[in-house]
N, C-alpha and C positions, 0 to 999 in steps of 0.2 A: 179438627176440633171445632165443634159448632159453638158460635158465640151468640149471646143475647145482648144486643145493644152495647157491644164492646167487652162484656165480661164473658168468661167461659160459663157454661151451664153450671158447673160445679161452684164457681164463685157466686153466681146469682143465687143458687140454693143456699150457700153459706150465709149470704147477706139476709135472705128471707128468714132463715133459722135464727140468726143473730138478733134481728129485729123482734121476732116472736118471743124469744127468750128474754130480751130486754124489757119488752112490754109487760110480760108476766111479772117481772120484779118491780114494775111501776116506774121504770125509767122513762124519761121524756125522749121523743124521737131525736131532738137536738142532741141530747146526751149520748144516745145510741150511735148516732152518726159520728160524733166526735170520737167515741171510744173505738168504733170500727175503723175509722180513718187512721187512728194511731196504731191500731193493731196491724193494719194492712199496708201502711205507708202511703195511703191515698189522701187527697185533700177532703176535708169535711164537706165542702160544697159539692165536690164531685160525687161523693157517696150519696148525699141527699138527692142530687139531680138524677143519679142513676136509679135510686130507689123509686122515685116518682115516675120516671120513664118506664121502669119495669112494671109498676102497677097499672100504667096506662097501655101496656102492650097486650091488650085484650084479644088481639087477633092471633097471637102465638099460642099454640096448644101446649107447648112446654111450660110457658108462663102460667097458663090457666091451671095446669096440673100441679105446679109447685105452690101456687097460692091457694089451691082448693083446701078449704077447712081452716085456713089461718085467720080469717076475719080481717086481714089487711086489705085496706082499700084507700084509694086516693080521693080526697074530697074534691068536688068540682070547684074550681076557682072562678069566682064571679069577677069579671073584669071591672075596673074602675071606669065610670063614665068620664067624658071629657071634662064636665063640670066638677066632678069629684077630684079628678087629677089636678085641675087648676087650683082647687081649694086646698088640697094637700100640699102642693108645691108652694103656694103662697105662704102657708103656715110655716113650712120649713124655712123658706127664705127670710121671713120676718125674724124667726129665732136665730138664724145664722147671722143676720145683721146686728144682733145683740151680742155676738161672740159665742153663741152656742154651737157646738159641733153638729154635723148632720146626724150622727149616731144618737146624740142626746136629744136632738129635736124630734126624731122619729120615735124615740122611746117615750118622750113626753106626750106626743100625739096619739100613741097607741095605748096609753094607760097601762103599760106593762104587758100587753098582749104580744108575745114573741112573734107569732105568725104575722100579725098585722104590722108589727114593727119592721119585719123583714120585707114585707110587701111594699111598705112606704119607702124604705131605703132603696129597694131595687127599682121602684118606679122613678124616684128622684134621680138615681145614677143613670138609668136608662135614658130619661129625657135629657139630662145634662149632656150625655155623650152624643145622642142622636138628634136632638132638637134644641141646641143651645139658644137659638133665636127665641124659642118659646120661654125659656128661663129669663132672657133679657126683657121680653115683653111683660112677663109677670112681675119682674122687679120694678119696671116702670109703673105698672098699675098699682103696686104697693108703695110707690114713692121712695124706692130704694135706689142707691147708686148701683150702676152696672159694675161689672168687674173692671172695665176700662175707666169708668168714672171714679171708682174707689182708688184705682192705681194712680190716676192723675192727681186726685186730692192728696194722696200719700206723698207723691213726688213733689207736689207744691209745698207741702208741710216740711219735707226734708230739705228742699231748696231754701225755704224761708229760714229754717233753723241754721243751715249752713251759712247763709248770708249774715244772720245775726251773730253767729260765732266768729265769722271772719271780721266783721265790723268791730266786735268786742276785742278780738286779738290785735287788730290794727291800732285801736285806741290804746290798748295796754302796751303795745310795742312802742308807740310814740311816748307814752308816759315814762316807760323804762329807759328809753334813749335819753330823755331829758334828765332823769335821775342820774344815769351814768355820766352824762356830760358834767352835771353839777358836782358829782363825786370826783371826777377826773380833775376838774378845775380846783376843787378844794385840796386834793392830794398834791397837785403841782404847787399850790400856794404853801402848803405845809413843808414840802421839800425845800422850797426857796427860803422859808423862814429858818429851817434847820441849818441850811448852808450858811446863812448870814450869822447865825449864832456861833459858829465855829471860829 
C-alpha cells in the first residue's frame, strides 16, 4: 500500500475532498481540521500538519493529480526576523509578568488573527524549549525576574510568612500558657475555699 507522508493515498484523497467540501460551505480551515480530526480519531494539529505537508509535496505526481483543480494551496510562510522574534517574545514576557497566560498574550498581540496567533504561540514555545537562555536574556532586558529569580522571591515571601506565623503562634502560646496557669491557680483557690466551707 503506497503511502503519502504517512497517510494512505485513499486517506490523503479523503482529506483533500473533506477540505474542499468544507471550504465550499464557508468553514474555516481550523474548523475543518477539528471536525476531520474528530471524525478520524486523529489530533487536530496532526491533521493540520499533514495537510500543509501534503500541499508542499509538489514533487509527488500523485499529490499533483489529487490537488489538480481544487484551488488548494499553501501560502508561503515568511519567517520572523531575529529582531521581530525578540520584539514578539518581549511583548509576551511583559504580559506574562502581569499574570496573563501565553495564549491570551498571543491573542492580544495578534489582534484576533488566528494564523498570526498560532505563529506567535509556536515561536514562543519553540524558543522556550530550544533557547531558554534567550528567554532569560530578554527577561533581563525587559527588567523582569527570571524564573529562578521569581521562584527565589516567592520562596523568600513564603519563608517570611512562615516566620511571622511561627512568631505569632509562639506569642499566642505563651499568652495561653499564662491564662491557663492563672485559671489553674484560681481553680485550686476555689477548691480550697469550698473545702474550708464544709
